[in-house]
C-alpha positions as CSV (number, residue, x, y, z in Angstrom):
1,M,0.0,0.0,0.0
2,T,1.5,3.3,-1.1
3,D,1.5,6.3,1.3
4,I,-0.2,8.7,-1.2
5,P,0.1,11.9,0.8
6,A,3.9,11.2,1.3
7,L,4.3,10.4,-2.3
8,R,2.6,13.6,-3.3
9,R,4.8,15.7,-1.0
10,Q,8.0,14.0,-2.2
11,I,7.2,14.5,-5.9
12,K,6.1,18.1,-5.4
13,Q,9.4,18.8,-3.6
14,Q,11.4,17.2,-6.4
15,R,9.6,19.2,-9.1
16,Q,10.0,22.4,-7.3
17,A,13.7,21.7,-6.7
18,L,14.4,21.5,-10.5
19,S,16.4,24.4,-11.8
20,A,15.0,26.6,-14.6
21,E,17.5,24.9,-17.0
22,Q,16.4,21.4,-16.0
23,R,12.7,22.4,-16.5
24,D,13.5,23.9,-19.9
25,I,15.4,20.8,-21.1
26,A,12.6,18.5,-19.9
27,N,9.9,20.7,-21.6
28,H,11.9,20.8,-24.8
29,V,12.5,17.0,-25.0
30,I,8.9,16.2,-24.2
31,F,7.7,18.8,-26.7
32,E,9.8,17.1,-29.5
33,R,8.5,13.6,-28.5
34,V,4.8,14.7,-28.5
35,I,4.9,16.5,-31.8
36,S,6.6,13.5,-33.5
37,L,3.7,11.1,-32.5
38,P,1.5,9.9,-35.4
39,Q,-1.6,10.5,-33.3
40,Y,-0.6,14.1,-32.7
41,R,-0.1,14.7,-36.4
42,N,-3.5,13.2,-37.1
43,A,-5.4,14.9,-34.2
44,Q,-7.6,17.9,-34.9
45,H,-8.9,18.6,-31.4
46,I,-6.1,18.7,-28.7
47,A,-6.4,19.7,-25.1
48,G,-3.5,20.5,-22.8
49,Y,-3.0,22.4,-19.6
50,T,-1.0,25.2,-18.1
51,G,1.9,23.8,-16.2
52,T,2.4,25.1,-12.7
53,R,4.8,24.4,-9.8
54,G,7.3,22.4,-11.9
55,E,4.9,20.5,-14.1
56,I,5.7,19.9,-17.7
57,D,4.2,22.8,-19.5
58,A,1.8,21.7,-22.3
59,L,1.3,25.3,-23.7
60,P,4.2,25.1,-26.1
61,I,2.7,21.9,-27.6
62,L,-0.6,23.7,-27.9
63,E,1.1,26.7,-29.6
64,H,2.6,24.3,-32.1
65,A,-0.7,22.6,-32.7
66,Y,-2.5,25.9,-33.2
67,S,0.2,26.9,-35.7
68,L,-0.8,23.8,-37.7
69,G,-4.4,24.7,-37.7
70,K,-5.5,22.3,-35.0
71,Q,-8.3,23.2,-32.6
72,C,-6.8,23.6,-29.1
73,Y,-8.4,23.5,-25.7
74,L,-7.7,24.0,-22.0
75,P,-9.6,22.6,-19.1
76,V,-12.0,24.8,-17.2
77,L,-13.9,24.0,-14.1
78,H,-17.4,22.9,-15.1
79,P,-19.8,25.6,-14.0
80,F,-22.7,23.2,-13.4
81,F,-21.3,19.8,-12.6
82,K,-19.0,20.0,-9.5
83,G,-15.7,18.2,-9.9
84,R,-15.8,17.9,-13.7
85,L,-13.9,19.7,-16.4
86,W,-15.1,21.3,-19.6
87,F,-12.7,22.2,-22.4
88,A,-12.6,25.8,-23.6
89,P,-11.1,26.9,-26.9
90,W,-7.6,28.3,-26.6
91,S,-5.3,30.2,-28.9
92,P,-2.2,32.2,-28.1
93,N,-4.4,35.3,-27.9
94,T,-6.9,33.9,-25.5
95,C,-7.6,36.0,-22.4
96,M,-6.9,34.0,-19.3
97,T,-8.0,34.2,-15.7
98,R,-7.2,32.2,-12.5
99,N,-9.7,29.7,-11.2
100,R,-10.3,28.9,-7.5
101,F,-7.2,26.7,-7.5
102,N,-5.1,29.6,-8.8
103,I,-4.7,27.7,-12.2
104,L,-4.9,29.7,-15.4
105,E,-7.9,28.9,-17.6
106,P,-9.4,30.7,-20.6
107,L,-12.2,33.2,-20.2
108,Y,-15.0,31.5,-22.1
109,K,-18.6,31.4,-23.1
110,P,-20.2,28.1,-22.1
111,S,-21.5,27.7,-25.7
112,T,-17.9,27.4,-27.0
113,C,-16.8,24.6,-24.7
114,I,-16.7,21.0,-25.8
115,K,-17.1,17.8,-23.9
116,A,-14.2,15.5,-23.2
117,Q,-15.6,12.9,-25.6
118,H,-15.0,15.1,-28.6
119,L,-11.3,15.5,-28.1
120,N,-8.7,13.5,-30.0
121,I,-5.8,13.9,-27.6
122,V,-5.7,15.2,-24.0
123,L,-2.3,16.0,-22.5
124,T,-2.7,15.5,-18.8
125,P,-0.7,16.7,-15.8
126,L,0.3,14.1,-13.2
127,L,2.1,13.7,-9.9
128,A,3.1,10.1,-10.4
129,F,2.5,7.3,-12.9
130,D,3.3,3.6,-13.3
131,D,4.1,1.5,-16.4
132,Q,0.4,0.3,-16.5
133,G,-0.8,3.8,-17.3
134,H,-2.1,4.5,-13.8
135,R,-2.0,8.2,-12.9
136,L,-1.8,10.0,-9.6
137,G,-3.1,13.5,-9.8
138,M,-3.5,16.3,-7.2
139,G,-6.3,14.4,-5.5
140,G,-9.4,16.3,-6.8
141,G,-10.5,13.6,-9.2
142,F,-11.3,16.1,-11.9
143,Y,-9.8,14.1,-14.7
144,D,-11.2,10.8,-13.5
145,R,-14.7,12.2,-13.3
146,S,-14.4,14.0,-16.6
147,F,-13.2,10.9,-18.5
148,N,-15.1,8.2,-16.6
149,F,-17.1,7.4,-19.7
150,R,-13.9,5.5,-20.8
151,L,-14.5,3.0,-18.0
152,F,-17.8,1.9,-19.6
153,R,-16.9,1.7,-23.2
154,K,-14.6,-1.2,-24.2
155,N,-14.3,-0.1,-27.9
156,F,-14.1,3.6,-27.4
157,F,-11.7,5.3,-29.9
158,G,-10.9,8.5,-28.1
159,P,-9.7,10.7,-26.7
160,E,-6.2,9.4,-26.2
161,L,-5.0,10.4,-22.7
162,I,-1.2,11.2,-22.7
163,G,0.4,12.0,-19.4
164,L,3.4,14.3,-19.4
165,G,6.0,14.1,-16.6
166,H,9.5,14.0,-15.3
167,H,11.4,10.6,-15.0
168,F,11.4,10.8,-11.2
169,Q,7.6,10.8,-11.2
170,R,7.5,7.1,-12.4
171,V,6.8,4.7,-9.6
172,D,6.7,0.8,-9.6
173,A,3.0,0.6,-9.0
174,L,0.1,2.8,-7.9
175,D,-3.0,1.6,-6.0
176,V,-5.9,1.6,-8.4
177,K,-9.4,2.4,-7.4
178,P,-12.5,1.4,-9.5
179,W,-13.1,5.0,-10.6
180,D,-9.5,5.6,-11.7
181,V,-9.1,6.3,-15.5
182,S,-5.8,5.1,-16.9
183,L,-3.6,6.9,-19.3
184,D,-3.0,5.5,-22.8
185,S,0.7,6.5,-22.6
186,V,3.1,8.7,-20.6
187,I,5.9,10.8,-22.2
188,H,8.6,11.6,-19.7
189,F,12.2,12.8,-19.5
């Protein structure tokens, strides 16, 4: 049984201890790996996130995707369904605001948001991951609730969930709960 609070503290400390140069190198390597993926090249609807506190930053990947004419999105806290995410359109010119967790998200009109089911790729933040695709997040369950439809569809073709992380975030195994939604892959450096 993994001590989840201790693991979260440890990884947060390791991420925050990275130098600016180490973060830049990791971001660059992961950027190159993601944009070389066939599924990235074929995707038209890509969601990412704004990296905070040492997370791999997905915004450069979204900037690249936008330059290729792809539709890009960032998660926003769902205004009606507590604990779920919507995905608001994003471009390099999008006005941003901080949500209640102090995370940047686009200013949006509800009519412009899309459901998670309509995305091709979702780049997801994580605190820890294992080789089976299990993900440990910050503990709010937002991604698990927003993508729980994947648990009930055996032949579902999307979206592909790709975690982005540092090499030290890999652990041997994570305890899995019935509501946990696994990643399809993790790109780390």
